[in-house]
N, C-alpha and C positions, 0 to 999 in steps of 0.2 A: 149363451153364446149365440152369435149371429154370423152367418157367412155373408160377406160383402165383397163385391168386385171393386178393387181400388186401383189407383194409377199404377201402383207397384205390383199388382197381382191379386189373387184371391186371399182374403184375410178372414180369419175367424176371430171375432172381437168379443171379449167379455163385456157385455153391456153394463155390468155393475161398475166398470172402470171409466165409463163415458161421463164427461163433465159438461160437454156442450156439443150441439149439433147445429151447424151453420150452413144455410142454403146460399149458394152463390147467386149473384145477380148477373145478367138481367133476368127478369121474370119471363120464362118461356116454357114450352111443353116439357123439355128435358133440360136438366141442369146438373151441376156438380154439387156435392154436399161434403163439407169437412166434418169429420168425427174426431173430436178432441178427447184424449184420454188423460186420466189423472197423472200419468207419468210425464206428460208434456208431448207425447207423440200425437201427430195429427195424420189421420188417414183421409185421403180425398176419394170419395166414392163417385164414380163417373157415370154420366148419362142416366140420372135418376128421374123418374116421373113422380107426380104427386102421390100416387098410390104407394110407391116404394118408399117415399119419404115418410108417409104415415106409418108404414110397417116399422121403419127404423125408430121413429119417435115412440110408437107403442111399445116396442121391445125395450127401449130405454126406460120408459115410464114403469113398466112391469118390473124391470130389474132393480130400479132405484126404490120403488115402493117396498120390495122385499127386504132390501138392505137397511132401510130406515126404520123398520118396525122392530 
């Protein structure tokens, strides 16, 4: 589980349920990221920098590696 600040507030997301992570354009220092869940829910994580995006992607990768084995 990962705690993320989204447009609707603080969310605790089960990373095993994530199916896509989409970085918004334009390419700048801080940006929004959409986290798509298996259920169809989309959370928009606001004001993300590259380091935080890497944390999200790493958590997702670890979660999906565990569920696929």
